[in-house]
N, C-alpha and C positions, 0 to 999 in steps of 0.2 A: 484488520486481520492480516495474516501472512498469506502468501501464495499457497503454501502447503495446507493451511487451515481451510482456505476456500476449496481446494481440491478435495480434502477429506469430507467437508460438508456436502460436496456435490457427489460423493460416493466414489471418488477416484483418489484414494490416498497415494501419495508418492508422485502425483502428476502436477507438481507445482509449476514446472516449465510450461506445461500445456495451458495452465491458467494464465500465465504471462502472455502466451501467444494469443489466446482468445481475447484478452483485454487489449492487447496491442492492435489487434485486427478489428476491433469493434467500432473504430471510427469515432470514439468518444461516446458511444451509446450506452456504455456500461460505466459504473462508478469506479474506474481504474484507480483514482487517487486515494481510495480507501484501503488499498492493498500495499503492503510493504514486504520487504524481504524478512527472513527469519532473524536477521541481525538488526532489523529496524531501519534499514536503508531505504531511501526514497528511490523512485525510478530514475536510473541514470539518464542524464540529458533533459529530464523534466522535473528536476528537484524543485525549482522555484514555483512552477505552476502547481505541482502537487502540494507543496507547503502552503501556498496561497489558498487552495481549495480546502485543505484540512483546517486551516485557521478560520476560514469563513464558516465552517461547520462547528466551530467552538473547540477545536483540538489545539492545545498549545504544544509547541515543539521545542525541544532543547537539543541542540546538535552537540555531538561529542567528536572525538578524533576520527572515529570510523563508523559511527552509527547515529541514528536519530532515535531519541526516546520520546514517545508520545504519552501525554497525559490528558485525559478529557477534563476540561474545566469543570470545577465543582465536584469532582470525584475525590 
């Protein structure tokens, strides 16, 4: 999901940055690696760890010039 989608699901459409702040401050207690930007980018500075965790959950990643396109295996 994107940060905006998480915000909308929580009842706070337009609060994508707030979702990022909550995830960043959770100390790893929330599944932050499952959230990407609207452009498909991984968390800056944590791309390798996020990609590793997503792949461990069966998500295959293809990197492009400026974004990451995710496809769930078997879909």
